[in-house]
Structures are given as C-alpha cells and as structure tokens.
Residue, then its C-alpha position, 0 to 999 in steps of 0.5 A: m524504476l518506480e518501486v511500489a510495495i503493497l502491504a498484504g499481511g493483514e487479517g480481515k478480522r471483521l470479514g470472517n478472517s478472509y484474506k482481504p487482498l483476494l476479496r472480489i470487488c468489481g468482478k476481480p480480486i482487489l489485489m489483481n485490480m490494483i496491480e493491473k492499474l500499476e502495470k501502466l507505470e512498469p514498476s517493480i512491485i513488492i508484495v509484503v505478506h505475513t504468513e506462508e499461507q498468504e504467500n502460497m495463496l498469492k503465488v497461485e493467484l498472481e502466476a499469470l501476472k508475474q509473466r508480464t510484471n516484475i513482482r516479488i512476494i516477500r514474507d515479513a522479516i519479523n514475526s509480529q503483526a504490525s504495520l511498522i513490520g510491513l514497512y520494515t520488510a518493504l524497506t529491507s526488500s527495496t532495491g532502489d533509493a525510494v519506495i512507495v508503500i500502499p495497502s492491499d485493500t484500497p481498490f480505487l487507488e489510481a496509479s497517477s496519484l502515485l506519480r504525483l506523490r513521488a514528485k512530492l518527495q523532493d529532498f525529504d525523507a518521506a512524502i505523506p498525504i495529509w487531510p484538512s483535519g490533520y489526519i495523515e496517510p502513512l501507508i499511502a506514502i513514499y519513503r527514502v529507503a536509507p533514512a526511513l530504514e534507520a528510523v524504523k530500526e530505531s523504533l524497533s530497538k525500543n519496541m515501539l511498533q507505532i508508525s508515528s514513532t518512526l515518523k518523528r525521526l524523518r523529514i517529511n513533506y506532508v502533502p494536502v490530499d487534493q494535491v495527490f488524489s483526483r478523488p481523495e475520499i474514493e482513492t483512500f477508501n479501504i475495505n474493512t467490513y462487509e458494509d465497506m464491500e457493499r459500498a465498494e460495489k456501489i462505487c464500481r457500478e457508478k464508475y462503470a455507468i459514468n465510463e459507459 
C-alpha cells in the first residue's frame, strides 16, 4: 500500500498565524483538496501535526473523510519546530518500508506525480526532485524508512536540525522535476503569504476555465 505523510505542523507566520492546511483555496481547505486527490490511490495517510490545537482542528475538519480514507493524525514526537522533526515523526509512524512525504500547503500537487516519484526510488534510500538550478525538494520526496530513520536519528543526536544534514547520510536518486511533475512550477507552488493565496486563486480560475 502507498503510504503518504503530510507535514502539517508549521505556522503561517506571514499569514497572521493562520493554520495553513485549513486555509480555503479553490473553495475548500487546502488539506481537504490534497486528500481528495490522494484518495484515488487508496493510500494510507499520516498527517503530522505539531500541537494539540492543530490535532483537534483537523479531527473536526476531517471527520467525514476519515469514514472512507485511512487517515491517522500524529503529533510530533519531539517538541521542536523544524521540518526534520516532522520527517522523524513521519518515519517513526510509518507502517511500511517507504513513505512519501509532502507539505500541507501545496494545493496543486497531483497524485500521479507521487506515483512517478515512487517509481524512482528503485534501490536508493530516497528519491528527491531536483530543479535545473540544483535546488532540491526534500519535502516532496520518498524515503526508505529504515535508512532514513537511522540518518535522522544521527542528525538529532548531534542537534543538527537541517534536513541537509540527514541527506548527506543517504543514497539519493535526485530526479529532474520534469520527470516527476506534469507542471513543476504549479505543483510545487506552496502558500506562505497573502500574495501566494491570491496567485493560487488565479491558478484555480485558470484551471477551471480550461477544464470547462
């Protein structure tokens, strides 16, 4: 079974401290939109949150979805606000040998892209999209649980909270973004500011106009 961990523990500091996964884009909360796309893959979904408040908000919002989709909400195992902690929680909560990790503020990420990413794991410890500039997407990636967890633990033991410190310890297949995403700039677009929300709504309007 495909296992997907959605990292939903961040704070929208540039959005008035709004909880980004529940911001409404395209007429519904970002997280709801993402999960509905994932449902066609029949995955096991882990939603990683950081606080009890976030956990409670999602329990209410996702009640209906949980009736038809395998969703678990897991609070960060370590009380520190860092992406590496979210990855650690995802890995320790995984029930499979590999887990796809994605952020909770990418409303246009397509499920088909995650299947292509999974196919690129092969015999590596991880598969991570890479841009022509060399910039990588370690939070839209797939990790083999055992080696990745060992690498994360090693980083944490040295108080190194940057994901880059973990990646150095893994055998990684860096995959060109155009081999993963149909529309790389759109699918990896994430919401950080009010301007981003305006752009996202514009993308929604253009998308629906095309589909009509």
